[in-house]
C-alpha positions as CSV (number, residue, x, y, z in Angstrom):
1,X,33.5,52.7,17.3
2,X,34.2,50.0,17.9
3,X,30.5,46.8,18.0
4,X,29.2,47.1,20.5
5,X,28.7,50.9,20.0
6,X,27.6,50.2,16.4
7,X,25.1,47.5,18.0
8,X,23.6,49.4,20.1
9,X,22.8,52.7,17.7
10,X,21.9,50.0,15.3
11,X,19.4,48.8,18.2
12,X,17.9,52.3,18.8
13,X,17.9,52.9,15.1
14,X,15.3,49.8,14.9
15,X,11.7,51.2,14.6
16,X,12.9,53.5,12.2
17,X,14.5,51.3,10.5
18,X,11.6,48.5,10.4
19,X,9.0,51.5,8.5
20,X,11.4,52.3,6.4
21,X,12.2,48.4,5.0
22,X,8.1,48.0,5.1
23,X,7.4,50.3,3.0
24,X,10.7,49.8,0.4
25,X,9.5,46.1,0.2
26,X,5.7,47.3,0.2
27,X,7.3,49.7,-3.4
28,X,9.4,46.9,-4.0
29,X,6.8,44.0,-4.1
30,X,4.0,46.7,-5.8
31,X,7.2,48.0,-9.2
32,X,8.2,44.3,-9.4
33,X,4.4,42.8,-9.7
34,X,4.0,45.1,-12.3
35,X,7.2,44.2,-14.3
36,X,6.4,40.6,-14.5
37,X,6.5,38.4,-17.7
38,X,3.4,37.0,-19.5
39,X,3.3,34.2,-16.8
40,X,3.2,30.5,-18.1
41,X,1.0,27.8,-16.5
42,X,1.5,24.0,-16.0
43,X,-0.2,20.8,-14.3
44,X,3.1,18.4,-12.7
45,X,1.6,15.5,-10.3
46,X,4.5,13.5,-7.8
47,X,5.0,11.0,-5.5
48,X,7.4,12.5,-2.8
49,X,8.9,11.1,0.5
50,X,9.3,12.2,3.8
51,X,12.8,14.0,4.0
52,X,14.0,17.3,5.9
53,X,13.5,20.3,3.7
54,X,15.9,24.1,3.7
55,X,13.7,27.0,1.5
56,X,15.1,30.8,0.5
57,X,13.2,33.6,-1.8
58,X,14.1,36.9,-3.5
59,X,11.2,39.9,-3.4
60,X,11.2,41.4,-7.7
61,X,13.5,38.4,-8.3
62,X,10.3,36.1,-10.0
63,X,7.8,34.3,-8.2
64,X,4.7,31.8,-8.6
65,X,1.3,31.2,-7.6
66,X,-0.5,28.2,-6.9
67,X,-2.8,25.4,-5.8
68,X,-1.9,22.2,-4.6
69,X,-4.4,19.1,-3.7
70,X,-2.2,16.2,-2.4
71,X,-3.8,12.7,-1.6
72,X,-1.9,10.3,1.1
73,X,-1.6,6.8,1.0
74,X,0.8,5.0,4.1
75,X,4.0,7.1,3.2
76,X,3.9,8.5,-0.4
77,X,2.4,11.8,-1.6
78,X,0.7,12.2,-4.9
79,X,0.6,16.4,-5.1
80,X,-1.6,17.8,-8.8
81,X,0.1,21.3,-8.5
82,X,-0.6,23.8,-11.3
83,X,1.8,26.3,-11.4
84,X,1.8,30.0,-12.8
85,X,5.6,30.4,-12.6
86,X,8.2,33.1,-13.3
87,X,12.5,32.4,-12.7
88,X,14.8,34.2,-12.4
89,X,16.2,36.0,-15.1
90,X,17.7,33.9,-17.9
91,X,20.7,35.6,-18.4
92,X,21.6,34.3,-14.1
93,X,21.6,31.1,-12.6
94,X,23.1,30.6,-8.8
95,X,26.1,28.0,-7.7
96,X,26.8,26.8,-4.6
97,X,30.7,26.1,-3.2
98,X,31.0,25.7,0.4
99,X,34.4,27.5,0.9
100,X,36.2,29.2,3.0
101,X,34.2,28.7,7.4
102,X,35.7,31.1,10.1
103,X,38.9,32.9,9.5
104,X,39.8,31.4,6.5
105,X,39.9,28.1,6.9
106,X,39.5,26.0,3.3
107,X,37.6,23.6,3.2
108,X,37.7,22.1,-0.1
109,X,40.3,19.3,-0.2
110,X,42.2,19.0,-2.8
111,X,41.0,22.0,-5.0
112,X,42.6,25.3,-5.4
113,X,41.0,28.8,-4.3
114,X,42.9,29.3,-8.2
115,X,41.7,26.3,-9.6
116,X,37.6,27.1,-8.2
117,X,38.0,31.1,-10.3
118,X,39.1,28.9,-13.2
119,X,35.7,27.0,-13.2
120,X,33.6,29.9,-12.5
121,X,35.4,31.8,-15.6
122,X,34.4,28.0,-17.8
123,X,30.8,28.1,-16.8
124,X,30.3,31.8,-17.5
125,X,31.9,31.8,-20.5
126,X,30.4,27.5,-21.8
127,X,26.8,28.4,-21.0
128,X,27.3,32.9,-21.3
129,X,25.1,33.7,-17.8
130,X,26.3,35.1,-15.0
131,X,27.0,34.3,-12.5
132,X,25.5,34.2,-8.3
133,X,27.7,31.8,-6.1
134,X,26.3,31.4,-2.2
135,X,27.9,30.1,1.0
136,X,31.2,30.5,-0.7
137,X,32.1,32.4,2.5
138,X,30.4,31.9,5.3
139,X,30.7,33.1,9.4
140,X,33.2,36.0,10.8
141,X,36.0,36.8,8.6
142,X,38.8,39.0,8.1
143,X,39.0,40.0,4.6
144,X,43.5,40.0,5.1
145,X,42.9,35.9,5.9
146,X,45.3,34.0,4.1
147,X,43.8,30.9,2.1
148,X,46.5,29.9,0.2
149,X,47.8,29.3,-3.2
150,X,48.7,33.1,-3.3
151,X,45.5,34.7,-2.5
152,X,43.7,36.4,0.7
153,X,40.6,35.2,1.1
154,X,39.5,39.5,0.1
155,X,41.5,38.9,-3.3
156,X,40.5,35.1,-3.7
157,X,36.5,36.8,-3.4
158,X,37.3,40.2,-5.4
159,X,38.4,36.8,-8.4
160,X,36.0,34.7,-7.7
161,X,32.7,38.3,-8.7
162,X,34.7,39.1,-11.5
163,X,35.4,35.9,-12.8
164,X,31.0,34.9,-12.5
165,X,30.2,39.2,-12.9
166,X,26.7,38.4,-9.9
167,X,26.1,38.7,-6.3
168,X,28.7,36.9,-4.0
169,X,26.9,35.8,-1.0
170,X,28.1,34.3,2.1
171,X,25.9,32.7,4.8
172,X,25.6,34.5,7.9
173,X,24.3,32.0,11.4
174,X,21.1,32.8,13.3
175,X,22.8,29.7,16.1
176,X,24.8,32.8,17.1
177,X,22.7,35.5,17.6
178,X,20.5,32.5,20.0
179,X,23.0,31.0,21.5
180,X,24.3,33.9,24.3
181,X,27.0,33.4,26.9
182,X,26.7,31.8,29.7
183,X,27.0,28.6,31.3
184,X,25.6,26.2,28.9
185,X,25.9,27.6,25.8
186,X,27.5,25.9,22.9
187,X,31.3,27.5,22.2
188,X,30.4,26.2,18.4
189,X,28.1,28.8,18.0
190,X,30.6,31.9,19.8
191,X,33.8,33.8,19.1
192,X,37.0,31.2,17.7
193,X,38.9,33.1,18.6
194,X,37.3,34.4,22.2
195,X,34.9,31.2,23.6
196,X,33.5,34.3,25.5
197,X,32.4,36.2,22.4
198,X,28.7,34.9,22.3
199,X,24.8,35.6,21.1
200,X,23.8,39.2,19.9
201,X,27.3,41.1,20.4
202,X,29.8,37.8,18.0
203,X,26.1,37.5,16.3
204,X,26.4,41.6,14.5
205,X,30.4,41.2,14.9
206,X,30.5,38.5,12.6
207,X,27.8,40.2,10.7
208,X,29.9,43.6,9.8
209,X,32.9,41.3,9.2
210,X,31.1,40.0,6.5
211,X,30.2,42.9,4.6
212,X,34.2,44.7,5.1
213,X,34.3,42.2,2.2
214,X,35.0,44.2,-0.9
215,X,33.8,41.5,-3.6
216,X,29.9,41.0,-0.5
217,X,29.4,45.0,-0.5
218,X,30.6,45.4,-3.7
219,X,28.1,42.9,-5.7
220,X,26.2,43.5,-8.8
221,X,22.6,45.3,-6.6
222,X,23.8,45.9,-3.2
223,X,25.3,43.6,-0.5
224,X,23.2,40.2,-0.4
225,X,23.0,38.2,3.0
226,X,22.4,33.8,3.1
227,X,20.6,33.8,7.3
228,X,21.5,29.9,8.1
229,X,18.7,28.5,10.5
230,X,15.6,30.1,10.4
231,X,13.9,27.7,11.5
232,X,16.2,28.1,14.9
233,X,15.3,31.0,15.3
234,X,11.9,31.3,14.8
235,X,11.3,28.8,17.7
236,X,13.8,29.5,19.6
237,X,12.6,33.6,19.4
238,X,9.1,31.6,20.3
239,X,10.4,30.7,23.7
240,X,11.1,27.1,22.1
241,X,15.0,25.8,24.0
242,X,17.0,25.3,23.4
243,X,18.8,28.9,23.2
244,X,21.2,30.1,25.5
245,X,20.8,31.4,28.7
246,X,21.1,34.8,28.9
247,X,18.8,35.1,25.4
248,X,15.3,36.3,26.1
249,X,12.5,35.2,23.4
250,X,11.0,37.7,21.8
251,X,8.6,36.4,18.9
252,X,7.5,38.3,16.0
253,X,8.5,41.9,17.6
254,X,12.3,40.2,17.2
255,X,12.7,38.3,14.1
256,X,11.3,41.9,12.5
257,X,13.9,43.8,14.8
258,X,16.6,41.6,13.5
259,X,15.7,41.5,10.3
260,X,15.7,45.9,10.5
261,X,18.5,45.8,11.9
262,X,21.0,43.7,9.1
263,X,18.4,46.7,7.1
264,X,19.9,49.1,8.8
265,X,23.0,48.0,8.7
266,X,24.0,47.8,4.8
267,X,22.4,44.4,3.7
268,X,20.2,44.8,0.9
269,X,19.2,42.1,0.1
270,X,18.3,39.0,3.0
271,X,18.3,34.9,1.2
272,X,16.5,33.2,3.9
273,X,17.4,29.7,4.5
274,X,14.0,27.0,5.3
275,X,14.1,23.9,6.7
276,X,11.0,21.6,7.6
277,X,8.7,20.0,7.9
278,X,7.1,23.6,7.0
279,X,7.4,26.4,6.3
280,X,8.1,28.9,9.1
281,X,6.6,32.9,8.5
282,X,9.3,35.6,8.4
283,X,9.9,38.7,7.8
284,X,10.0,40.0,4.2
285,X,12.8,39.3,1.9
286,X,14.6,38.9,-1.1
287,X,15.6,35.1,-1.4
288,X,13.9,31.8,0.9
289,X,15.9,28.4,0.1
290,X,14.1,25.2,0.1
291,X,16.3,21.7,-0.4
292,X,15.1,18.6,-2.5
293,X,12.8,16.3,-2.0
294,X,14.7,13.0,-2.4
295,X,13.6,9.3,-3.2
296,X,14.4,5.7,-3.2
297,X,13.3,5.7,-6.9
298,X,13.7,7.8,-10.2
299,X,14.3,10.5,-10.5
300,X,15.8,10.9,-6.8
301,X,15.6,14.4,-6.9
302,X,11.9,16.4,-6.6
303,X,10.4,19.3,-5.8
304,X,9.4,20.0,-1.7
305,X,6.2,21.5,-3.3
306,X,4.4,21.8,0.4
307,X,7.4,24.0,1.5
308,X,8.0,25.2,-2.1
309,X,3.9,27.0,-1.5
310,X,3.9,28.2,1.3
311,X,6.3,31.1,0.1
312,X,5.6,34.3,0.1
313,X,4.1,35.4,-3.8
314,X,6.1,37.9,-6.2
315,X,9.7,36.4,-3.6
316,X,11.7,34.6,-5.7
317,X,12.5,30.8,-4.0
318,X,15.9,29.1,-4.9
319,X,16.7,25.4,-4.7
320,X,20.1,24.4,-2.6
321,X,21.6,21.6,-1.1
322,X,22.0,22.6,2.3
323,X,25.6,21.1,3.8
324,X,24.8,19.6,7.5
325,X,27.2,17.2,9.5
326,X,25.0,14.3,10.8
327,X,25.9,11.8,13.6
328,X,24.6,7.7,12.9
329,X,21.3,8.8,14.7
330,X,20.6,11.9,12.5
331,X,17.4,11.6,9.3
332,X,20.1,11.9,6.0
333,X,19.7,15.0,4.2
334,X,19.2,15.4,0.4
335,X,22.8,16.2,0.0
336,X,23.8,13.2,2.1
337,X,21.6,11.0,0.0
338,X,22.1,12.7,-3.4
339,X,26.9,11.5,-2.9
340,X,25.3,8.4,-1.5
341,X,24.0,7.6,-5.6
342,X,25.8,6.2,-8.0
343,X,25.8,8.9,-11.3
344,X,23.2,7.6,-13.1
345,X,20.9,8.3,-10.5
346,X,22.3,11.4,-9.9
347,X,22.9,12.6,-13.6
348,X,18.7,12.3,-13.3
349,X,17.9,13.8,-9.9
350,X,20.3,16.8,-11.7
351,X,18.5,16.5,-14.8
352,X,14.7,16.3,-13.0
353,X,15.6,19.3,-10.1
354,X,16.6,21.3,-13.7
355,X,13.6,20.1,-15.6
356,X,11.2,21.5,-12.8
357,X,11.8,24.6,-12.3
358,X,9.6,26.1,-14.8
359,X,6.6,24.1,-13.6
360,X,6.8,24.9,-9.3
361,X,8.1,28.5,-10.3
362,X,11.8,27.5,-8.3
363,X,15.8,28.5,-9.2
364,X,17.6,25.4,-8.8
365,X,21.5,26.5,-7.2
366,X,23.3,24.3,-9.1
367,X,26.2,22.1,-6.4
368,X,29.8,22.7,-7.9
369,X,32.1,22.2,-4.9
370,X,30.6,20.8,-1.3
371,X,30.6,18.5,0.6
372,X,29.3,16.6,4.0
373,X,29.4,14.0,7.1
374,X,26.9,11.7,7.0
375,X,26.6,8.5,10.6
376,X,31.3,9.5,9.9
377,X,32.1,9.4,6.7
378,X,32.7,12.7,4.4
379,X,31.2,12.3,1.0
380,X,32.8,15.3,-1.7
381,X,31.4,16.8,-4.8
382,X,33.5,18.3,-7.3
383,X,31.3,19.3,-10.4
384,X,35.0,18.7,-12.2
385,X,35.7,15.4,-10.7
386,X,32.9,13.5,-10.4
387,X,31.7,11.9,-13.4
388,X,29.5,10.8,-15.3
389,X,28.6,6.9,-16.4
390,X,29.8,7.8,-19.5
391,X,33.4,9.9,-18.1
392,X,32.6,13.1,-18.1
393,X,32.9,15.6,-15.5
394,X,29.0,16.3,-14.4
395,X,30.2,20.2,-14.8
396,X,29.4,18.9,-17.8
397,X,25.9,18.0,-17.5
398,X,25.6,20.9,-15.4
399,X,26.3,24.0,-18.0
400,X,24.0,21.7,-20.3
401,X,21.7,22.1,-18.1
402,X,22.6,25.0,-17.0
403,X,21.9,26.5,-20.6
404,X,19.4,25.2,-21.0
405,X,16.8,25.7,-17.8
406,X,18.4,29.0,-16.5
């Protein structure tokens, strides 16, 4: 059966899938609630400047209940948040590796595929944590694609999963869904090998390609996917452009159908990326992910409470560094801000984000390898080679924080 036929079949099954997903999620939520550990409470006051934010949520992996009051003076907002929270299991940690683009294109200049595997092995051995790895592969892929160092994409992800012991969570872009064929479509969201292959067909083709990766479909607990650009999809499904000329907005029913179809296709856990300044309601999902807020003074990186507090109770909340390239006229992201700090400031920011997890009920995704482009300059992050003020690798700090705070 070709991809088009499979997609058509998924559409026919969507109503049944929606009902099934809602029942399963309701039961899962009841069980997750019944088995939550005894909560811890804390009151924290933070001051934050405005920034773009990104967020992830996980059903049954922990949650939080929060009450927040805010006072705004000028551009500063002081939020007092009382949080009852649980976080992901103490034996599990999340790490971020932005490594492979479409069709096996290796992103990490000067870093070999084998050295990334060694890093994951060392982090697991040092901390004793099972590592869930997000964004190691993104967009359309072929398992047999050579990525260098004697590895195919499939063999590298298998080795990476074996080294970390947890899930491999690839990235699937919802911009592909709304950027349909026709005049005005952006070819950057079409199949790079066929720029006429765009829109929902290409989105489902990409989803199938990621599911064909052995380490993804065989991950503990089932296949997990990280949905990029959900806020854009939310707005465009509500008729707020721009979107491809052949795309027809379908509102909340369309969003629910896409999530149901993803589940029917074989995705067990769906992570939803949220970009502020507000939280965009999503169908029930496994997880949501949010950028840190940032400020020019210590501690530099702080939890974005406005987004975190809006996430559904009972879902896992992740905070990670979203990787975007920004032009001269764009507002910088948390990652771009972070990579321009000096080593001492970076260490303070990472430490604060690790320390605040329990108080705010989120799980921090530790950055191991990533990069960004801001105003024509490329900034890279390699936790092995980026050094602290004392000359020790940032990886040493990350391992210490992971062992102490999860």
